[in-house]
C-alpha positions as CSV (number, residue, x, y, z in Angstrom):
1,M,-15.9,17.9,-1.8
2,R,-12.7,19.6,-1.2
3,I,-11.4,21.9,-3.9
4,I,-7.9,22.8,-4.1
5,K,-7.7,26.5,-4.7
6,T,-4.9,29.1,-5.2
7,L,-6.0,32.3,-3.6
8,F,-3.9,35.0,-1.9
9,L,-4.7,35.9,1.8
10,I,-3.7,39.4,3.0
11,A,-2.5,40.1,6.5
12,V,-1.6,36.6,7.9
13,L,0.4,36.0,11.0
14,P,3.6,33.8,10.7
15,F,3.4,31.3,13.6
16,V,4.8,28.0,12.4
17,S,7.9,26.3,14.1
18,L,9.7,23.9,11.7
19,S,10.8,21.3,14.2
20,Q,9.8,17.8,13.3
21,D,9.7,15.0,16.1
22,I,7.6,12.5,14.2
23,Q,9.5,10.3,11.7
24,W,7.7,8.8,8.8
25,K,7.9,5.7,6.6
26,K,6.3,5.5,3.2
27,L,3.9,2.8,2.6
28,T,4.7,2.2,-1.0
29,G,3.9,-1.5,-0.9
30,L,6.1,-4.2,-2.3
31,P,9.6,-2.8,-2.9
32,P,10.7,-2.5,-6.4
33,C,11.3,-5.9,-8.1
34,F,12.2,-7.2,-11.5
35,L,11.7,-11.1,-11.7
36,L,8.6,-13.1,-10.7
37,R,8.6,-16.8,-10.1
38,E,6.3,-19.5,-8.6
39,G,7.2,-22.2,-6.3
40,A,5.2,-25.0,-4.6
41,N,1.7,-24.6,-3.1
42,G,1.2,-21.3,-5.1
43,K,4.0,-19.5,-3.2
44,L,5.3,-16.6,-5.4
45,F,8.6,-15.1,-5.4
46,A,9.5,-11.5,-6.5
47,M,13.2,-10.6,-6.8
48,G,14.5,-7.0,-6.2
49,D,17.8,-5.6,-6.2
50,S,18.5,-6.5,-2.7
51,Y,16.0,-9.2,-1.6
52,V,13.7,-11.8,-2.6
53,Y,10.2,-11.4,-1.5
54,S,7.6,-14.2,-1.1
55,S,3.7,-14.3,-1.1
56,T,1.5,-17.1,0.2
57,N,-1.8,-15.5,-0.6
58,D,-1.7,-14.9,-4.4
59,G,0.1,-11.7,-4.2
60,L,-2.0,-9.9,-1.6
61,S,0.8,-9.5,0.8
62,W,4.7,-10.0,0.6
63,D,7.5,-11.0,3.0
64,K,11.2,-10.7,2.8
65,T,13.2,-13.9,2.7
66,S,16.3,-14.6,4.5
67,I,18.8,-14.3,1.6
68,P,21.5,-11.9,2.8
69,L,21.6,-8.3,1.4
70,S,23.3,-8.5,-1.9
71,Y,22.7,-7.6,-5.6
72,M,20.2,-10.1,-6.9
73,R,20.8,-11.3,-10.6
74,E,18.5,-14.3,-11.4
75,L,16.1,-16.6,-9.8
76,A,14.7,-20.1,-11.0
77,S,11.9,-21.9,-9.0
78,H,10.3,-25.3,-9.4
79,N,8.2,-27.1,-6.6
80,Q,10.2,-26.8,-3.3
81,I,13.5,-25.7,-5.0
82,S,14.6,-22.2,-6.0
83,I,18.0,-21.0,-6.8
84,A,19.2,-17.3,-6.8
85,G,22.0,-16.0,-8.5
86,V,23.7,-12.9,-6.8
87,N,26.6,-10.5,-7.1
88,V,28.2,-9.7,-3.6
89,N,31.7,-8.3,-3.8
90,A,34.9,-8.3,-5.9
91,N,36.2,-11.5,-4.4
92,F,33.2,-13.5,-4.6
93,N,31.3,-11.8,-7.2
94,N,29.1,-14.7,-8.4
95,Q,27.3,-16.6,-5.7
96,A,24.2,-19.0,-5.8
97,Y,21.8,-19.5,-2.9
98,L,19.6,-22.7,-2.8
99,T,16.3,-23.4,-1.0
100,T,14.8,-26.9,-0.9
101,D,12.0,-25.9,1.6
102,N,10.0,-23.6,-0.7
103,G,11.9,-20.4,0.2
104,V,11.9,-20.8,4.0
105,S,15.7,-21.1,4.4
106,W,18.4,-20.4,1.8
107,N,22.0,-21.8,1.8
108,R,25.0,-20.7,-0.4
109,I,26.1,-23.5,-2.6
110,Y,28.6,-21.5,-4.8
111,A,30.9,-18.5,-4.4
112,A,33.5,-17.3,-7.0
113,H,34.7,-14.5,-8.8
114,D,32.9,-15.7,-12.0
115,G,31.2,-19.1,-12.9
116,Y,27.7,-20.5,-13.1
117,G,24.5,-18.9,-14.2
118,N,21.4,-18.9,-16.3
119,Y,19.8,-21.4,-13.9
120,M,17.0,-23.9,-14.9
121,I,15.1,-26.5,-12.9
122,S,13.7,-29.6,-14.5
123,D,10.4,-31.3,-13.7
124,S,12.6,-34.0,-11.7
125,D,14.0,-31.1,-9.6
126,I,17.6,-31.1,-11.1
127,I,19.3,-27.8,-11.4
128,Y,21.1,-27.0,-14.6
129,G,22.8,-23.9,-15.7
130,F,25.9,-22.6,-17.8
131,V,29.5,-22.1,-17.0
132,E,31.8,-19.9,-18.8
133,I,35.2,-21.8,-19.8
134,P,37.8,-18.9,-20.1
135,D,38.7,-18.1,-23.6
136,Q,36.5,-20.8,-25.0
137,G,33.0,-20.3,-24.5
138,Y,30.1,-21.9,-22.4
139,K,29.0,-25.5,-21.4
140,L,26.0,-26.8,-19.8
141,V,26.3,-27.7,-16.0
142,K,24.2,-29.9,-13.6
143,Y,24.1,-29.4,-9.8
144,S,23.7,-32.6,-7.7
145,S,25.0,-34.1,-4.5
146,Q,26.5,-30.7,-3.6
147,K,28.6,-30.5,-6.7
148,W,28.7,-29.2,-10.1
149,D,29.2,-31.3,-13.1
150,T,30.1,-30.3,-16.7
151,L,27.9,-31.7,-19.4
152,G,28.1,-32.0,-23.2
153,T,30.1,-30.1,-25.7
154,M,31.0,-26.3,-26.1
155,I,28.1,-24.2,-27.2
156,P,28.9,-23.4,-30.8
157,R,29.1,-19.6,-30.1
158,V,31.4,-17.5,-28.0
159,A,28.5,-15.5,-26.7
160,T,29.1,-12.9,-24.2
161,Y,25.9,-13.0,-22.1
162,F,22.9,-15.0,-22.1
163,Q,19.5,-13.1,-21.4
164,W,17.5,-16.2,-20.5
165,S,17.3,-20.0,-20.6
166,A,14.6,-22.5,-20.3
167,I,14.0,-26.3,-19.9
168,D,10.8,-27.9,-21.1
169,H,8.9,-30.8,-19.6
170,S,10.8,-33.3,-21.8
171,N,14.2,-31.8,-20.8
172,T,14.7,-29.9,-24.0
173,I,17.1,-27.0,-23.1
174,I,16.6,-23.7,-24.8
175,V,19.0,-20.7,-24.2
176,E,19.1,-17.3,-25.9
177,G,21.9,-17.1,-28.4
178,G,24.0,-14.3,-26.7
179,I,24.6,-10.7,-27.1
180,G,26.1,-10.2,-30.5
181,Y,24.8,-13.5,-32.0
182,G,21.2,-13.6,-31.4
183,G,18.7,-16.5,-32.2
184,I,18.3,-19.4,-29.7
185,L,20.3,-22.6,-29.1
186,I,18.4,-25.9,-28.4
187,S,19.7,-29.3,-27.0
188,K,17.7,-32.4,-26.7
189,D,20.6,-34.6,-25.3
190,Y,21.8,-32.6,-22.4
191,G,24.3,-30.5,-24.2
192,A,25.8,-33.1,-26.3
193,T,24.6,-31.4,-29.5
194,W,23.1,-28.0,-30.2
195,Q,21.0,-26.7,-32.9
196,T,20.0,-23.1,-33.8
197,A,17.1,-21.2,-34.8
198,F,16.2,-17.6,-35.5
199,A,19.8,-16.8,-36.3
200,S,20.9,-13.2,-35.8
201,Q,17.6,-12.1,-34.5
202,S,17.0,-10.7,-31.0
203,V,15.0,-13.4,-29.1
204,S,14.5,-11.5,-26.1
205,A,12.0,-13.6,-24.2
206,G,11.2,-17.4,-23.9
207,C,9.3,-19.6,-21.6
208,V,7.5,-23.1,-21.6
209,S,3.7,-23.4,-21.1
210,P,2.2,-25.9,-18.7
211,G,1.1,-27.9,-21.9
212,N,4.9,-28.1,-22.9
213,T,4.8,-25.4,-25.7
214,I,7.9,-23.6,-26.2
215,I,7.1,-19.8,-26.7
216,V,9.8,-17.1,-27.8
217,G,9.4,-13.5,-28.4
218,I,11.5,-11.7,-30.9
219,S,11.8,-8.0,-30.6
220,Q,11.7,-5.9,-33.7
221,T,15.0,-4.3,-34.6
222,A,13.6,-0.8,-35.4
223,S,10.4,0.8,-34.8
224,E,9.4,0.9,-38.5
225,N,10.4,-2.8,-39.0
226,L,7.9,-5.7,-38.6
227,D,10.7,-8.3,-38.1
228,G,9.7,-9.1,-34.4
229,G,6.9,-11.5,-33.2
230,V,5.9,-14.3,-31.0
231,Y,6.7,-17.9,-32.1
232,T,5.6,-21.2,-30.6
233,S,6.8,-24.8,-31.0
234,T,5.1,-28.0,-29.8
235,D,7.8,-30.4,-31.1
236,H,10.8,-29.2,-28.9
237,G,12.0,-26.5,-31.2
238,S,11.9,-28.6,-34.5
239,S,9.3,-26.4,-36.0
240,W,7.9,-23.0,-35.2
241,V,4.5,-21.2,-35.8
242,D,4.4,-17.4,-36.1
243,I,1.4,-16.1,-34.1
244,G,2.0,-12.3,-34.7
245,L,2.7,-9.3,-32.6
246,K,5.6,-8.3,-34.9
247,D,5.7,-4.5,-34.0
248,K,6.4,-4.7,-30.4
249,R,9.6,-5.1,-28.2
250,I,8.9,-8.1,-26.1
251,N,10.6,-8.3,-22.9
252,S,9.1,-11.5,-21.1
253,A,6.5,-14.1,-22.0
254,T,4.3,-16.6,-19.9
255,A,1.3,-18.8,-20.5
256,D,-1.3,-20.3,-18.4
257,S,-2.9,-23.8,-18.3
258,A,-5.5,-22.9,-20.6
259,G,-3.0,-22.0,-23.4
260,N,-3.5,-18.2,-23.2
261,I,-0.2,-16.4,-23.7
262,Y,0.8,-13.2,-22.1
263,V,3.6,-10.9,-23.1
264,A,5.3,-8.0,-21.4
265,T,6.3,-5.2,-23.9
266,S,7.7,-1.8,-24.0
267,V,4.2,-0.4,-24.2
268,G,2.0,-2.7,-21.9
269,I,0.8,-6.2,-21.7
270,Y,-0.7,-8.2,-24.6
271,G,-2.6,-11.4,-24.4
272,Y,-2.9,-14.2,-27.1
273,R,-6.4,-15.9,-26.4
274,S,-6.2,-19.7,-27.2
275,A,-10.0,-19.6,-28.1
276,T,-9.9,-16.8,-30.6
277,K,-6.1,-17.1,-31.8
278,M,-6.0,-13.4,-31.5
279,W,-3.9,-10.7,-29.6
280,E,-5.5,-8.1,-27.5
281,Y,-4.1,-5.2,-25.5
282,L,-4.6,-5.7,-21.8
283,G,-2.9,-2.7,-20.3
284,P,-2.3,-1.7,-17.5
285,S,-0.9,1.4,-19.1
286,E,1.3,2.3,-22.0
287,T,4.5,1.7,-19.8
288,E,7.2,-0.7,-20.2
289,L,6.8,-4.1,-18.4
290,V,9.9,-6.3,-17.8
291,D,8.6,-9.6,-16.5
292,I,5.4,-11.4,-16.5
293,L,4.0,-14.5,-14.8
294,A,0.8,-16.6,-15.1
295,A,0.5,-18.2,-11.7
296,R,-1.3,-21.6,-11.3
297,S,-4.0,-19.8,-9.3
298,G,-5.1,-18.1,-12.4
299,S,-3.8,-14.7,-11.4
300,V,-1.3,-12.8,-13.8
301,F,1.6,-10.7,-12.4
302,S,3.8,-8.2,-14.2
303,V,6.5,-5.6,-13.2
304,S,7.0,-2.2,-14.8
305,F,10.4,-0.9,-15.8
306,N,12.1,1.6,-13.4
307,Y,12.3,4.8,-15.3
308,G,13.1,6.8,-12.2
309,Y,9.6,8.4,-11.8
310,P,7.5,7.7,-8.7
311,S,4.7,6.0,-10.5
312,D,7.0,3.7,-12.6
313,Q,9.5,2.5,-10.1
314,E,9.2,-1.2,-10.8
315,V,5.7,-1.5,-9.7
316,L,3.9,-4.9,-9.4
317,Y,0.6,-5.3,-11.3
318,R,-1.8,-8.2,-10.4
319,S,-4.7,-9.3,-12.5
320,V,-7.3,-11.9,-11.2
321,D,-9.4,-12.0,-14.6
322,K,-6.8,-12.9,-17.2
323,G,-5.7,-9.2,-17.8
324,G,-9.1,-7.4,-17.6
325,F,-8.1,-5.3,-14.8
326,W,-4.9,-4.8,-13.3
327,S,-4.2,-3.7,-9.6
328,P,-0.9,-2.0,-8.8
329,S,0.9,-2.8,-5.6
330,S,2.1,0.7,-5.0
331,A,0.0,3.5,-3.4
332,E,2.0,6.2,-5.1
333,A,0.1,5.9,-8.5
334,F,-3.1,7.2,-6.9
335,A,-4.6,10.5,-5.9
336,I,-5.3,9.7,-2.3
337,F,-8.3,11.6,-0.8
338,S,-9.7,9.8,2.3
339,L,-8.4,7.2,4.7
340,I,-9.7,4.8,7.3
341,T,-8.5,1.7,9.3
342,S,-11.0,-1.3,9.3
343,P,-11.8,-3.1,12.7
344,S,-9.2,-5.9,11.8
345,G,-6.6,-3.4,10.8
346,N,-6.9,-3.0,7.0
347,I,-5.9,0.4,5.7
348,L,-8.4,1.7,3.1
349,A,-7.4,4.6,1.0
350,G,-10.3,6.4,-1.0
351,T,-9.0,7.9,-4.3
352,L,-10.2,10.4,-6.7
353,G,-11.4,8.3,-9.7
354,D,-9.7,4.9,-9.0
355,R,-11.8,3.5,-6.1
356,I,-10.2,2.1,-3.0
357,I,-6.8,0.8,-2.5
358,M,-6.4,-1.4,0.5
359,S,-3.6,-2.9,2.4
360,M,-4.2,-6.0,4.7
361,N,-0.5,-6.0,6.2
362,G,0.1,-2.4,7.4
363,G,1.0,-1.0,4.0
364,A,3.6,-3.6,3.0
365,S,1.4,-4.3,-0.2
366,W,-1.6,-2.8,-1.6
367,V,-4.5,-4.0,-4.0
368,Q,-6.8,-2.0,-5.8
369,L,-10.6,-2.7,-5.7
370,P,-11.7,-3.8,-9.3
371,P,-14.2,-2.0,-11.4
372,G,-17.8,-2.5,-10.4
373,S,-17.0,-3.1,-6.8
374,I,-17.5,0.5,-5.7
375,A,-17.7,4.0,-7.3
376,G,-14.7,5.8,-8.6
377,Y,-14.5,8.9,-6.4
378,I,-14.3,8.1,-2.5
379,Y,-15.1,11.3,-0.7
380,S,-15.1,10.2,3.0
381,F,-15.3,7.1,5.3
382,A,-17.2,6.4,8.5
383,L,-17.0,3.6,11.0
384,D,-19.8,2.1,13.0
385,G,-18.9,-0.9,14.9
386,S,-18.0,-3.5,12.3
387,T,-19.6,-1.6,9.3
388,I,-17.4,0.8,7.1
389,Y,-19.3,3.5,5.2
390,A,-17.8,5.2,2.1
391,A,-19.5,8.3,0.7
392,T,-18.9,8.4,-3.1
393,D,-19.9,9.9,-6.3
394,E,-22.5,7.2,-6.8
395,G,-24.0,7.4,-3.3
396,L,-23.4,5.7,-0.1
397,F,-21.7,2.2,0.1
398,S,-21.2,-0.1,3.1
399,S,-18.9,-3.0,3.9
400,T,-19.1,-5.6,6.6
401,D,-16.1,-7.6,5.7
402,D,-13.3,-5.0,6.4
403,G,-13.4,-3.3,3.0
404,V,-13.3,-6.4,0.7
405,S,-16.8,-6.1,-0.7
406,W,-19.3,-3.2,-0.9
407,K,-23.0,-2.6,-1.2
408,N,-24.7,0.5,-2.6
409,L,-27.1,1.5,0.0
410,T,-28.7,4.5,-1.9
411,D,-29.0,3.4,-5.6
412,R,-32.7,2.7,-5.0
413,A,-33.3,6.2,-3.3
414,F,-31.5,8.6,-5.6
415,S,-29.0,8.9,-8.2
416,G,-26.2,11.2,-7.2
417,S,-23.2,11.9,-4.9
418,A,-23.0,11.5,-1.2
419,Y,-20.1,13.5,0.1
420,S,-20.2,12.8,3.9
421,V,-21.8,10.5,6.4
422,A,-22.6,10.8,10.2
423,I,-23.8,7.8,12.3
424,Q,-25.9,8.8,15.4
425,S,-26.1,6.8,18.7
426,D,-29.2,5.3,17.8
427,G,-27.9,4.0,14.6
428,R,-29.6,6.3,12.2
429,I,-27.4,7.2,9.1
430,I,-27.3,10.9,8.0
431,I,-25.7,11.7,4.6
432,G,-24.9,14.9,2.9
433,T,-25.7,14.6,-0.8
434,N,-25.6,17.0,-3.9
435,F,-29.2,17.7,-3.2
436,G,-29.5,17.9,0.6
437,I,-29.7,15.7,3.6
438,Y,-31.0,12.2,3.5
439,I,-31.6,10.0,6.6
440,S,-32.0,6.2,7.1
441,T,-33.4,4.6,10.3
442,D,-33.2,1.0,9.0
443,N,-29.5,0.5,8.2
444,G,-29.7,2.1,4.8
445,N,-32.7,0.0,3.5
446,S,-34.8,3.2,2.9
447,W,-34.0,6.9,2.9
448,T,-36.1,10.0,3.6
449,P,-34.9,13.4,2.5
450,S,-34.5,15.9,5.4
451,G,-34.0,19.4,4.5
452,L,-31.3,21.6,2.7
453,N,-32.5,20.3,-0.5
454,T,-31.3,23.2,-2.4
455,S,-27.7,22.9,-1.3
456,K,-24.8,20.4,-1.7
457,V,-24.0,19.2,1.8
458,L,-20.2,18.6,1.5
459,F,-19.3,17.9,5.1
460,L,-21.0,16.4,8.2
461,A,-19.8,15.8,11.7
462,N,-21.6,14.8,15.0
463,N,-20.7,14.7,18.6
464,K,-21.5,12.3,21.5
465,S,-24.7,14.3,22.2
466,D,-25.9,13.7,18.6
467,I,-25.6,17.3,17.7
468,V,-24.9,17.2,13.8
469,Y,-22.9,19.8,12.0
470,A,-23.2,20.5,8.3
471,S,-21.4,22.6,5.7
472,T,-23.1,23.4,2.4
473,D,-21.9,25.1,-0.8
474,N,-24.4,28.1,-0.5
475,S,-25.5,28.2,3.1
476,G,-22.4,28.1,5.3
477,M,-22.3,26.1,8.6
478,L,-25.5,24.7,10.1
479,S,-26.4,22.3,13.1
480,S,-29.1,20.1,13.9
481,T,-30.1,18.9,17.5
482,D,-33.0,16.6,16.4
483,N,-31.1,13.9,14.4
484,G,-30.9,16.1,11.2
485,N,-34.9,16.9,11.0
486,T,-34.3,20.5,11.3
487,W,-31.4,22.8,10.7
488,H,-30.2,26.1,12.2
489,S,-27.7,28.6,10.9
490,L,-24.3,29.0,12.6
491,G,-23.3,31.8,10.4
492,L,-19.8,31.2,8.9
493,M,-20.9,32.2,5.5
494,R,-18.0,31.2,3.7
495,D,-17.2,29.1,0.5
496,D,-13.8,27.9,1.6
497,I,-14.8,25.2,4.2
498,Q,-12.8,22.0,3.5
499,T,-13.6,19.8,6.4
500,I,-15.5,19.5,9.7
501,V,-14.5,17.4,12.7
502,V,-15.6,17.1,16.5
503,N,-13.3,15.8,19.2
504,D,-14.4,13.8,22.3
505,V,-15.6,16.7,24.3
506,G,-17.6,18.4,21.6
507,D,-15.3,21.0,20.4
508,V,-15.8,21.6,16.7
509,F,-13.1,22.2,14.3
510,V,-13.4,23.6,10.8
511,G,-10.7,23.7,8.0
512,V,-10.7,26.8,5.9
513,Y,-8.4,28.8,3.7
514,G,-5.9,30.4,6.1
515,G,-6.3,28.3,9.2
516,V,-8.6,26.3,11.6
517,L,-11.6,27.7,13.2
518,R,-12.6,26.1,16.6
519,S,-15.8,26.3,18.7
520,T,-16.2,25.2,22.3
521,N,-19.9,26.2,22.6
522,N,-21.5,24.2,19.8
523,G,-20.9,26.8,17.2
524,A,-22.2,30.0,18.9
525,S,-18.7,31.5,18.6
526,W,-15.5,30.8,16.8
527,T,-11.8,31.3,17.4
528,Q,-9.1,31.0,14.4
529,S,-5.7,29.6,14.2
530,I,-3.8,31.3,11.4
531,F,-2.1,29.4,8.6
532,T,0.0,31.2,6.1
533,N,-1.5,31.2,2.6
534,T,-2.7,27.7,2.7
535,Y,-5.9,25.5,2.9
536,V,-6.6,23.2,5.7
537,Y,-8.0,20.1,4.1
538,T,-8.2,17.5,6.9
539,I,-8.0,17.4,10.8
540,G,-7.5,14.6,13.0
541,F,-7.3,14.0,16.7
542,N,-5.0,11.8,19.0
543,G,-7.6,11.7,21.8
544,L,-7.6,15.0,23.4
545,Q,-3.9,15.5,23.4
546,D,-3.1,16.5,19.9
547,V,-4.7,18.1,17.0
548,Y,-3.3,17.4,13.4
549,A,-4.0,19.5,10.4
550,G,-3.3,18.4,6.8
551,T,-2.9,21.4,4.5
552,Y,-1.8,22.4,1.0
553,N,1.7,22.9,2.4
554,G,2.4,20.0,4.7
555,L,1.2,18.6,8.1
556,F,0.9,20.4,11.2
557,R,0.2,19.6,14.9
558,M,-0.9,21.6,17.9
559,R,0.1,20.3,21.3
560,Y,-1.3,21.1,24.6
561,G,-3.4,23.7,23.2
562,Q,-0.4,25.8,22.1
563,T,0.9,26.9,18.8
564,W,1.0,24.8,15.5
565,T,4.3,23.1,14.4
566,K,4.9,21.7,11.0
567,I,5.7,17.9,11.4
568,G,6.2,16.9,7.8
569,F,5.5,17.0,4.0
570,N,6.8,20.5,3.4
571,G,5.3,21.7,0.1
572,Q,3.1,18.7,-0.4
573,T,-0.7,18.3,-0.1
574,V,-2.1,16.2,2.7
575,L,-5.7,15.4,2.0
576,A,-6.4,12.7,4.4
577,L,-5.4,11.5,8.1
578,A,-6.3,8.5,10.2
579,F,-4.9,6.4,12.9
580,D,-4.2,2.6,12.4
581,N,-5.1,0.1,15.2
582,S,-1.6,0.5,16.7
583,H,-2.1,4.2,16.9
584,N,0.4,5.0,14.2
585,L,-0.6,8.1,12.2
586,L,-1.5,7.7,8.7
587,A,-1.1,10.6,6.2
588,G,-2.6,10.5,2.6
589,L,-0.9,12.8,0.1
590,Y,-2.3,14.1,-3.1
591,Q,-0.4,12.0,-5.6
592,G,2.2,11.4,-3.1
593,G,1.5,8.0,-1.6
594,I,0.7,7.2,2.0
595,Y,2.8,7.7,5.0
596,M,2.9,6.1,8.5
597,S,4.6,7.4,11.7
598,T,7.3,5.2,12.6
599,Q,6.2,5.0,16.3
600,P,2.8,4.8,17.6
601,V,1.3,8.3,18.9
602,T,0.0,8.2,22.4
603,T,-3.7,8.3,22.8
604,V,-5.5,10.1,25.4
605,E,-9.4,9.7,25.7
606,L,-11.8,11.4,28.3
607,L,-13.9,8.5,29.7
608,S,-16.0,10.7,31.9
609,G,-16.4,14.4,32.5
610,E,-17.8,13.9,36.1
611,L,-15.9,15.8,38.8
612,P,-13.8,13.1,40.8
613,A,-13.5,13.4,44.5
614,L,-9.6,13.3,44.4
615,T,-6.8,13.0,41.9
616,R,-5.5,9.4,41.5
617,L,-3.3,7.2,39.3
618,E,-4.3,3.5,38.8
619,Q,-2.2,0.5,38.0
620,N,-1.7,0.0,34.2
621,Y,-3.5,-2.8,32.7
622,P,-2.4,-5.3,31.4
623,N,0.8,-5.7,33.4
624,P,3.0,-7.3,32.5
625,F,2.3,-6.1,28.8
626,N,3.3,-6.6,25.2
627,P,3.5,-4.1,23.5
628,T,0.5,-1.8,24.6
629,T,-0.8,-1.0,28.0
630,N,-3.5,1.4,29.4
631,F,-3.2,3.9,32.2
632,K,-6.3,5.4,33.9
633,L,-6.1,8.9,35.5
634,Q,-8.6,10.6,37.8
635,I,-8.1,14.4,37.7
636,A,-9.9,16.2,40.5
637,S,-9.4,19.9,39.3
638,L,-8.2,22.0,36.5
639,E,-4.3,21.2,36.5
640,F,-1.3,21.0,34.3
641,V,-1.0,17.2,34.1
642,S,2.1,15.1,33.2
643,L,2.6,11.5,32.7
644,K,5.9,10.2,32.0
645,V,7.8,6.8,31.6
646,Y,11.2,6.2,33.2
647,D,13.6,3.2,32.7
648,I,15.1,1.2,35.6
649,L,17.9,3.8,35.8
650,G,15.6,6.6,36.2
651,R,16.0,8.1,32.7
652,E,13.0,9.4,31.0
653,V,12.0,7.4,27.9
654,A,8.5,8.7,27.0
655,T,6.2,11.6,27.6
656,L,2.6,10.5,27.3
657,L,0.8,13.5,28.6
658,E,1.9,17.0,29.3
659,E,-1.0,19.7,29.2
660,I,-3.6,21.4,31.2
661,K,-6.7,19.1,31.7
662,Q,-10.1,19.7,32.8
663,P,-11.5,17.4,35.8
664,G,-12.5,13.9,34.8
665,L,-11.5,10.3,34.2
666,Y,-9.0,9.8,31.4
667,E,-7.4,6.8,29.7
668,V,-3.8,6.9,28.3
669,I,-2.8,4.2,25.8
670,W,0.9,3.6,25.5
671,D,2.4,1.4,22.6
672,A,6.0,0.3,23.7
673,S,7.0,-1.1,20.3
674,G,10.6,-0.6,20.0
675,F,11.3,-0.6,23.6
676,A,13.4,-3.4,25.2
677,S,11.9,-5.8,27.6
678,G,12.3,-4.9,31.4
679,V,10.9,-3.0,34.3
680,Y,9.7,0.7,33.8
681,Y,8.2,3.2,35.9
682,Y,5.3,5.8,35.1
683,K,4.8,8.9,37.0
684,L,1.6,11.2,37.1
685,S,2.1,14.8,38.3
686,A,-1.1,17.2,38.6
687,G,-0.7,20.1,40.6
688,N,0.6,19.3,44.1
689,F,-0.2,15.5,43.5
690,S,2.5,13.2,42.2
691,E,2.7,9.3,42.3
692,M,4.8,6.8,40.6
693,K,4.0,3.0,39.7
694,K,5.9,0.1,38.3
695,M,5.3,-1.9,35.2
696,V,6.9,-4.8,33.2
697,L,7.2,-5.0,29.4
698,V,7.7,-8.6,28.4
699,R,8.6,-9.6,24.8
């Protein structure tokens, strides 16, 4: 297990260039939002400051809707209809956008400096709202046949602003009494008459349950008072029942089809169980929640208030077990320790104590695996075909469904931590544990201890020849050439090893305090690249072309066997690196979230080390292509090799390879995402050899 230390290293050599040619985007998940609604067929809507986002898979992933960029104010949804109130500019400050196809398309139906708001939609899909009559007050309005009609009489208060409104299943209209007045106003005859309740009290939340119970939340006036509470009415507001929770500031309320009530408060979420008639604290933490929604699927969603801190920036929480466990949509709330991409493209991030968080849509949204699904501490991942392995503080787990569900493979063999895992070419699994090496030859059904039983084996790596390398807490570096049955010391008796990785040609890289150790002869000798006063925690490869090192002080890259260059995250700790299925580089930061490169990084892979008879450039495949294509290069001698892409005007648009290469057959993968359709040329230069071919990118 990596241990972050603060030591001082004497006599280091400065070497780092501060150029940065990789741009990064943060995979924070669903952007900040503050309102949650549900349309038809379980489609969910989340309103942020500038956009409305929708989800069709119960909140697992979200897509941006087509409402133009503007300042969002309010949202009402029912069946296929939703109406959004927005503020745009000084001339048309108040606008309304309507969708009648469940959020697929939105059309503006109102634009003025001031006017309508507090929208509601009845069970018969009629839109109601309120309009301000200058110098008089407010009236109820109805939208139909592309026009607004004013209904009833003036509301008997000159309120300055309504915080919320609702309509029940019998068309009873309830509206908060307005700032400065308090209470609620109720009309059962479309605004012809109004009655009041809870006069002068701050009724800060209100909703209607599926069973037509009106629920209101009254916030206490001061911390020492017990004058708040949640009240319910089953007779359209004629009478009310006090169900408690008097000492909380209540921001929003919702109810599910079973009659359970959920309220978002200043100190978390509380649930009122219909079976017990009791309130219980549900979490997710003692933070302020501003909105809450019980979806028809049974899931409950809530949004935290934006205090300006990274972990509190309007994070969406999701519970599928009625509030027992809440999964945040943001990766920022976790200490990321390990990363892997599943065969289908899911991004899995292992954490220190919070299990796995997973994104099924390239980081656009995240879900946290629930308690009991896997251990809390995820030290490392490995992939073997369609099986993902996770080394954890409760042993080795495996998943065959892209990380959705997990099975503990070692719970019957031992009780303890598995820190690392290596998969051999014959399928045997080798794991490093807190009491030595264990090996399985039957897919994890049974395990045999295999040496180093007095050591913690923290890191394992193997090459294509099945040589296994191990790092322990008391025996330094070791290797095994017989599938882990016997081990041989490689020296390196040091206690600061943080990671071991092996590239495609068998070079071994070790991250330590002060740099990266590299061996090109199976550990017989080592060279060191110096890093200034920092640990190297994780190392990754882009084929054979680039080496990446995540450190206590940012991310570095070594290109073409030259020097290391810092490429991001200055002053931040990078603990995990991985590539997604589109060759984008992923970086996991300790309590800093997950980042992805904004452009794919070219992959260069050695297919064969046999000596070719001549240097050759093959036609790319596929061709035409969209957006990725492969190039095969045959290099006959040790040469400086360059592979570049040019547009039809002869301008260089991409450098795919530029380094000294050993003889062999190589494959280069280019992802042309972000490039325009058209004809391109690619040119290979190697010593005296030069050849150019044509390819076509088709969108």
